[in-house]
N, C-alpha and C positions, 0 to 999 in steps of 0.2 A: 485766668483772671484770679487766681489766688494769687498770683507772684506778684501782681500790680497792686491787689488792697495790701498785702503785706509791705511792699516798698512804700506806698503811703503813710501807713500808720509808721511807720521808719521816719518819717521824714517829718513828721508830726513829732514825734517825739524830740528827735535832733532839734526842732522851731522851741519847744516849747523849753527845753534844756537852753539853749542858747537863749531863750528870751527874747527870739526876735520871730518874724512872722509878720503876716496880716491878720485881720481879723477873721476872713472866712475862710482862714486854713487851718483855725483851729479849731480843736473838738467840739462837735456841735450836739444839741440835744436829738433824741431821735426822732421826734418830729420834722426837724427838720433838716433830718440824713434824706426823707421819703422822695425828693428829686432825683438825687442822684440814683437810688436804688429803681424807682420805676425807667429811670436811661439803663439803665444794665438791661432790664426785663424787654424794651422795646428796641432792644439792639437786637439780642436774639430772635424776638419777634420777625423782626423787621429780614432778618436773615435767612428765616424758614419762609416767609412768603416769597422773599425772593425765589428762593429754587421751586418751592411751587408754580409761582410764574412761568420761569423758565422750562419746566415739566410741560405744563398747561403749552405755552409755545410751540414746545416741540413736538409735542401730542397731534397739536392742531394743525403744524405743516406736514406730517407725516398721512394726515387723514386728509388735508387739500390735495397731496401728488400724490396719493389715490385716486381721490377724485377725478383731477386733471387728467391721470395718465388712463384712466377708466374712458371718460368723453372727451378726449382728445386723440388716444391712441385708437387701435383697431379695436373693436367692440365686436363682441362673437354675435354674428348673424342669424338668428333663430329663426326665421321666416320658412315657411314649409319647403320651399325651393332649396333652401341652405342645409335644412334640416334630409334632406331625401339625397343630398350630394354629400352630405358627411355622413349618412348610412352608406352609402356606395364604395366610397374611398375605405371605411371600416371591412368591407367585404373583400373588396377590388387587391387590397395591398397585402405583401409581406411582411409585419413589421419585424420580423426577426431577422430580414437581410439588412444587410450595413449598405445604409444608403452611399457612402462613398467608394463602394467596391461593387456592389449591384442594385444602382437604383434604378432596373428593367424590372426585376424582381420584388423591390421595396413598391413598388408603384400598380405594377402588371399580376403579381403572382397571384396566384388563388391554389385552395388547394385539389382543386380537378381541372386544373392546365392552368390556359391563359388567359386575362379579360381582351377582351376584343371590344375594345368604345365604338368604332364606326358600325358594328356590325348592329351591336346594340340600339347603336341611333336610329338605324335602318328599321330595324323592325319593330320599334318601338312607335315610329312613322307611321310603319303601315299600319301598328295598332291602332292609331287615332283615325287612320283611311277606314278602316274596319270598322271602327265605330261608326263613324259619321254613316257607312253605306247600311250598317245593319238597324238603322233608326230610324223606324217608321214613321210614314207621313212627316218628311223632313223637309221634304222635296213638292216643286207647285207642279202639279196637274198638265202633263203636256210639255214640261220641261224636259232641257237636253240629261237634267239632273235626274228626272225619272225613269228615263230611258238606259240611262248609267246603273241606276238603282235595280231597275229589275235582271237587266243584265248580270249583274253581281249574283243577283237571287239566282236566276237562272244556272250560274255555274255552281252555286252551294248546293242547288238541289240533287244531291249524287243518286236521290230513291230515281228519278226521272230519268236521268241518264243511265242508270243501269237497267230499268223498264224498256228505256228504246232499244238499248244492245249492241247491236251492227245495224240496225234497218236502215239510220240515217247514211249511216257508210256506205251502204252496198247501194244506198240511189245515187250517191254521186259516181262510184264504179260505173255503174249503168249509164248514166250521164256521159261518162267518157268510152262506152264500146263495151264495158265489160272486159273478162280478161278467161285464157282458158285453164285457170286452175280452178275456177268451178264448174270448168263444162260446159261454159256456155259464153256467147260472147262474140261483137262482129266488131274488130278494134277499127278505130277512127283514124283519116289519115295523119300520117305520122306528124305532121307541123300543125294539124288542128287540133291536135289534141296537145301537144304542147302549147300551144297557145292555149285554152284552156287549164293547163294544170298552170301556169305563171301570172296569168291574167284576174282567173277564176279562184282559185284555190291555194295561192300564193306558194305554190312547190316549184322550182326550179333545180329540175333534174341534171343538167348539162352544163348550164352557165348560170350566173347571177348579173342583174342590172339593176343600176338607180342612176336616181339623177345626184347632178351637185353642179355649183356655180364652178364654169371654168377658173382656175387658178388668175389667168392674167386677166378676165375681162367677168369681173364678178357676177355680173347682172345676167349673163347669158347662159342658159343652163343648158347641160351638154349629159350626153347619155354615157353610160360606161358601163359593157358588156365585161367581165374578169373571168378570169378563170375560176371554176364550181372545184371544191374540191370534194371527192367520195361522199354520200350523205349518209354518214354515222350519225345517233340522235345527239342532240344537242339538249342543255341544260335547261335552258329557259322554255318556259310553260307559253309564253306568246308566240305568236307569228311574226316578231317584230324584231329581231335583235338589233342591236349598235352600231353606228359607224363604225367601219375599221378603220384601225388606231393609224393607219398610214391617211387616213383623209381627217385625222381629228382637228389639223387647221381651216379644215373648210366645212362650209355647211352643207355637209352632207345627207340627201335623201335619198334612203334605202330602202327600198321595197321590201327584199327577203330577202338573207341569204342563209342556205343552210351550211351548217357547218360539219367537219368532219373532226370529231371531239377528240382524236389522241394526236397529241404533238408527242410523233415520236423522233427520240434521240438518234443521232446517226447510228453509234454502239449497239443502239435497240432492233433497230427496225427488220434486221437478218430474225434475229433471234426469236421475239413476238410477234413479228408479223401476220406468221401462221396461226397463232394461237388467235390473234385479234379476227380474222379471217374466219375462223371456226364458230367462234362468240357471235359473232353478226351474222352469220348462216344458221344458228340455233334460231336468233331471234328471229330470222327473217321468216323460218320456217314455222314458228310459233304463232306469226302474224298471221299467213295462210293458211292455217289452220284454226284460226279462230273465226275467220269468215268463211268457212265451211267450205275448203279447197283438198281436193284429193290427196291425202298425204305423199303419196308418190308423184304428184306431179308439183307438188307446193315443193317436194325436195328436189325437183329438176328444174323449177324455175329460178328456186333460190340458188340455187350452184352457180346458176347463168349469172344471174346477176350478182355475186360475188364476183364470177371471174369478169366480168367486164367491169366492175367497182374497182379492180385491182389493176386491169389495165387502162382506165382511167388516172388512177393515180400516179402511174409510172409517167404520165404526159409531163405532169408537174416538175416544173423547172425553178420554183421559186423567184420569177423573175421581176422584178418591184419595178419596172421602168412602165413607165405608161406613153402608147403609139397611139396620135391622133390620125383618125383616115373617116373617110365616110362610109356611110352603110352598104354603098357600091362597093367600093373598097372590099369592103368584108367581108361581103355575099360572095363576091369574086374568090376573096382569098378562105373561107369555108362555105362551100355550097352546100351542105348537109341541111344548114336551117334557113328558113326561109326569113330573113334578120326584118325585113319593112314590116311585115303583118305579124310576126313577134313582139316586137317593141312597139307597134302602132298599139296592139292589143295590150300591152302593159301598162303604156303611158297615155290612154285614152285619159282625156278629149286634147292633148298636144296632138296636133297636125307634124307629120314625119314626111319626110321625102325622100328618095334615094342620095340625095346630097346631105341630109343630115351630117354634122360633123359629130363624132361618138370620140370617147377616148378608151381607150382598149389595153388591158393590162394580159401578157402573157400570150402574144400571140402564137407562142409554137405550139401551146395546150390546145387553143381553137383552131388552128389548123388541124394537128393530129386527133382531137377531137372529131371533126367533121369527118374525115376519112375513115374513122372506125364506124362511126356511124353509118354511114354511107354502105359499110362494105356489109355490118350485120342484117340492115333492113334488108337486103337480098334476099339471105337467107334465113334471119333469125326475129321475123316482123314481130311473131307473136310473144317472143321472150322480151325483146324489147319495150311492147306494149309491160308486160309484168313488171319487167325496170322500174319503170315508171311509176306505174299503179305502188308496188311494196315503197316506191319513196315517197309517196304520197299519203301511205299510209302511218309511214315511219313519223312525217312532218305532222297528223291531225290525231296523233296518237294520244296527245296532252287531252282533246278535247272528248273523245270518246270514255268508254266506261272501265273499269277498275281493270279487268284482264288486259287489256292495252298498255293502261299505265304501271300496272307492277311487271309485263314484259319489258316495259322500257326502263324500269328503275333496275331490275336484277341486270341488265345488259349493263345500264353505266357503272354500276358495280363492279362487276367483274373486269370490265374494260380498267378503271381507276387500281385494279389488284395487278392487271397486267405492265399498266405503265406506270407501277410507280407515284401513281400522281393520286392525293387527298382526295376521297370518294366527296363528292357533293353532298351536302346535309339535307337531309329528307324534311321538306319544309311541311306545315300544315296545309290543307285544304281553303283556308281562309287564305292564306297568302298567297297561294297561286291565283285564287281568284281574286285577288285587289291588283298584282302584277298583270292581268290579263286585261284585267278592266281598266287598270290605268295606262294601259298601251294602248287602246281603242278610244279612251275616253279622256285622255290626258287633260285636254283646257278642262272641264269639268271637275275631275278630282284636283287640277290646281288650283283652283278656284275654291275649292271646299277646304283644301290643306290650308292657305293663307288665312283665310276666314278665320281658322281655329288655332292656327299653331304660330300665326306670323304677321299679328296686329299693328297697327301703327306707329305703338309706342314700341314695340319689341324692333321691329325697323329703323327706328329713329337711331336708337340707342349699336344698333349692328353699323351703322351707317358713322355714328361718332367715333366707332371701335377701329373702321376703317379708314377714316380722316387721321386718326390721333395715329397709328400704324404705318400710312404712305406722310405725314413729316417726319415721322421718324426715320424713314428710307431715306425721304432728301435730305433731310442733317446729313445724315451716313455719305452719302453720294456726295453731297458737295465736299466733303471731308476724305473721299477716297483717291488714293495719287497714284494709283497706277494705271487710269485715264487720264486720257489728254483731255485739257479745258474744252478742246472744241466736241470732242465727244460726250463730257458731261454737261455740256449745255445744249446739247442734242437731245440727250438723256432725260434730262430734266424736266424740256418742251413737251418730250412724247407724254412724260409721266403728268403732266396739268394737263393734258387731253386725252389721257386714258379717263375711260368712260368704267363705269361699274351699273350692272343688276343685281339685285336682289331679290330673293322671295319667287318670283315665280312673272313666266313673259306678259307683258302688260297687255298682248293682243286675248291672253287668258282669260283676263278679268276683266273684261268688256261684254257687259249682259248681253248688249244685242245680236252676238257672236253666238251665244248660248243655244239657242232653241231650232238655229239654221246647221249649224254645226254637223248633225247627225240626223237628218232628214230623211237621206236615202237606205238606212237601217234597218229592216225587217228581224225583229225578233222573234224565235222560233220557227216553226212547232216541237224544234229540239235545239239542243245548247250547240250542238256542230253546225248547223244552218245557222244560228245566231252569231258561232264564230266567223264562218265564210264572210257572211253578209257585213261583219266589221272588216275584216280586212279587204271587201273590197271598196268598200266607205273610206277606209284609212288610206290604201292606194289611191285613190282620186281625188281627196284632201291634198295629198302631198303635191302631186302634178299640178292640180291646179293654183295651188301656192305659187308654184313655179312661172304659171303662165300669166301674175299678178306685179305690179312695181311692190315692191317690198323692201321698205324703208328701215324697217327694223329687223335686228340680229334674229334669226331662229335657232332657241335653245336647242341643246345636243342634250339636256337632264331633264328630269321631270322635278316640279317643284320641290316632291319630298326627300330627293333624291341628297344625298352627305357630300356628292363630289363637285367640288368648284371646276373652273376651266378659264383660259384665256380663249379670245378668237385675234388672231394677228389683222386679217383683215379689216376687221369691224373695230381693231384696238378698244378690247373691249374685256371686261372679267366679268365671271359672271359667279355669283354667290347664290344654290338656290336656301328654299328657306330649310330644307331640310337640314342644314347644316348647321342653323341658329338655335338648336332644340337641346336641352339637357343630356349630359352633363356638358356638351361644348360649349353653352351658352347659355345664359340668362339673365335679363335687363338687371335681376333683384340680385345675383350672385355679386360675392366680393368681385370688386375688379383686377386682382388678381388673377382669378378662375380665367376670365374672361378675354383679360391680355394673354395669358399663358397657350389657354386650348385656342380659340376661333381666331385670337389675334395672333399665334405664330404662325397657323394656316394661312391668314392674309398674306403675310410676309413673306410667307413662299413662293406664293403665284406670283406676287410683285416683283422677285427676284427671277423665276422663272421667265416673264415679260421679261427683264434686262437682261438676262442673257441671253434669251432669242435675238434681240437686238444689239444685242455686240457681236453674236455670231451673224446674224444675216448682214452687216454692216461692215465688218471685217474689222472695224476698229486697225484702220491702218496706223493712227497715231499713238496706239494705246501702248505701254509697258508691256509687250507680251511675256518677255522673259519673266518677270515680276509677277505677273496672271498666271503662267505655268508652273512658276516654282510653290506661289500659294497653292495650285491644284493637286501638285506632286506632293505638297507637306500634307494636306490634307487626307490622300492615299495613304501616305506613310502611317499617317498617322491614325486614320481607319484599321489598316493591316495588321497596328501594334496591341489592337484593341483583342479579348479574349471572346470567345463565341460560345455556344450552344455546340452541341457534336452535330446535330442537323441541320447548321446553318452553314453556307458559304460565301467568301465576301471575291466579289470580281469586282475589282475597282476600274478597271475597262470601262464595263456599263454604265457605271454610278458617278462621274466627277464633277457634274452639273448639278445631279440631284444631292448629293452631298452639301454640295457649296450650297444649294436653296435651303437645306436641313440647318445647316452651321449659321450661315449668315440672317434665314427666319426667326432662329432663336435669338439670337442677338439683335437683331430690328424690335423685334418686340420687347423684349428686355428692357431697349434703351423707351420703347414708348411710352410701357409701363413706369419707368421711373419717371419721366418727366412729366406722365400724369399725377403721379403720384407726390413731386416736389411742389404742383401745382391745386393740388383740393385735397379736402380733407374729411376726414368722415371714412377711411378706407374699415372694412370690415373682415373679418376672419371667418373658421367654420370652429364652431363649437367644440370642446373638449379635443382638439387635436393638436393644441401645442404645435402648432405651424404659424409660422410670423407669414405677413405676407408676400415677403419675396419668396420664403419655403412653398407657401402655398402655389405662386406662379408659375415653378417649377416643375412642381407635381402636376400640376395641371396640363401643363407641355409635355410630359411624357406619356400623360394619359391617352395623350393622342395618337400615340403610338404603339398602342398594348396589339399587338397580333400573334396569335399559335406562332411561332417560329416554321412547324412544320405544315403551316396552310397558307405560307406564298406560295402565290402563281410562276410556275417557271419564266415563264415570261415579263416580270415586274423587274424592273431594272433598280430598284430602289433595293438600297442596304438591308440586311436582315432586320427584325425588330429591333433588336438589343441595342445592335449599334447605330440605328437612328435613335436611341434614347442616349447612349453612352459616347457615341462619338460628338455631335452638338454639345453636350452638358460639360463634357472635359475640354472643350476648348474655350470657354467662356469662365473668367476668373472666380467672376462673382458667385457661380454656384459650389463652391467649393468653401469661400469666403462666409457665407449665407448657412452651410450646411456644417461647416469646421471640418472641416476634410482636412486629414495630416498631410502635409507635405508629401510625394511620392503615391500616395493611392492611385487606385485608377482612376478619377475623377478629377486630382488634381495633380497632374504630371509636370513632371520638369519643363516641360517646355509645349510649347500651344502655336497655331498656325496662326498668320496675322489675316483677317480677310475682311470684316467689314469694323 
């Protein structure tokens, strides 16, 4: 400004000197020069005001942007359900692990081992049932609920069970004719004793028998006697184990199946079989002594029982073929058993005849078993009686006093050590009582659990999630190039017809069936007598259900279970209410959690159904070479991933399970991305610094958390860490959202194209 003022003065001087210029350019008095000075001050002020205005606009824009981001972007969910999930994530993960190289440890690691999400949910579901069963006065007098509550309380009354001692069991043995171990007894006719054991006491010493619809005639019940394996203790408290895995696609009704709870590897059999028999001999000696038997006679009869058991065991051929024949034909083949009278007793009130069709498994076993029984009845009838009663005592031991339960527990622990299998965890008494009450009063407990934990709003949210996942699967199926157009259309048609059941069987929720269901159960005076009455009632209900029109699907899991399954004959997928519990699902969770956990499980089961359809139809016009290459790619991909030293990967057992895991994650991710594009208001967990997509992947991995050492040898799934790293490393979105460097374990250079 000074330079400008100086030039103006010089110009005025020049004008004056030359006598030129206008009047207003001449020097004016001070009062005339004020407007010019005011103009310069206003210019300065205007510049300051503009700067302040620009700063205010910038500050306002920032505030507005933060406001928009916080209200339109993912907000922290601070409901009690979300806070509980946040606390679980804080305690169940190893934050020091690198998510790009060991996401399994990042999500599942704990200071004291590995978290097991399904085990935790199962225990929580049973804890809810415990609370319901222990709430006084919450049932209607005379109702089925009251009887279930009374049964549970009888199971929990250990003082009364201890006071009864061996009395109730001795009464059962007397009803069977007694035994010579205790120095008295007049054994009944062999087949009469066998009928009583199977029909009244739920013990099957030589074979097992159950009902199931014939695969070619779903509405026609048939009877399946099949080979029994020698009766060593099962870990299950109830006297009603689930159906055989071989029959999982059928609506199997299994009355009772004694289990040989030892799975010997071929190379181990000769080495440890003698040790197993010695431990079992010690156990039988202990049972006989607890019942007041003479130690010398107990030793003699127990040793003979072990010898007889080992001979039965040698007859097993693991024949997986089923053979159709009539009762008459079976009688001719295995004459030691009075098959018509025994099966009639087991399946009363069903009316049987010699021409009744049967489905028989392992004919060689039944033939050899019959011959051995005939030989021993000629010379060792008393020993045969002891063999059957010792097996019954073992079967009933969970309902007896602590001495019998402790003997059973010790045997199980020793057998676990010998067979190098993880020991079964010791469950608290309340959990055992919830299990056995649920076995005999399942419809009642199903209704209680659904009312408590799967209300209409939760069910609606679960069905909505399934619809989103199913739609994503259909979209992916339409783009799949490895199947023919004809196969695609047929698969899409099947999907539209697929039924889904959630929560509990509809029959269990009908109040009119509540009272009549258990009218024949007589409780007391001892817990053992209550159990035996419940065994008979359950068997009768199962048989009667086959004599009536059955327009609905028979559920194979309990409502509080966490295991979904599908039934091909009914073309139905079942998701029990127990699966839709925190932390797997909650209607108030961020959708990322529900899609990542329950949604990926749903997608896996849809893929299992799809693969079953492909295999059963043969898919003759499919690009089988491309399908084979995709599966081989997955096997190679999994084999290249690192494993814990305690785990092993056997790709030959798991190709379709691997494909379901990988495809299930991809489809669930597509479903979530589609949902996110259509909806606003997504949330995330507080103080977790996880984006919604990161939360999705963490929730998926949480469903796979297992202790690798606890995996069942018969489980065909990959080890737990592979079930996390395999799918995540095959989906590029994971490495993008977790910013994994190229070449790390979960951001490999190549991936398999599947879905």
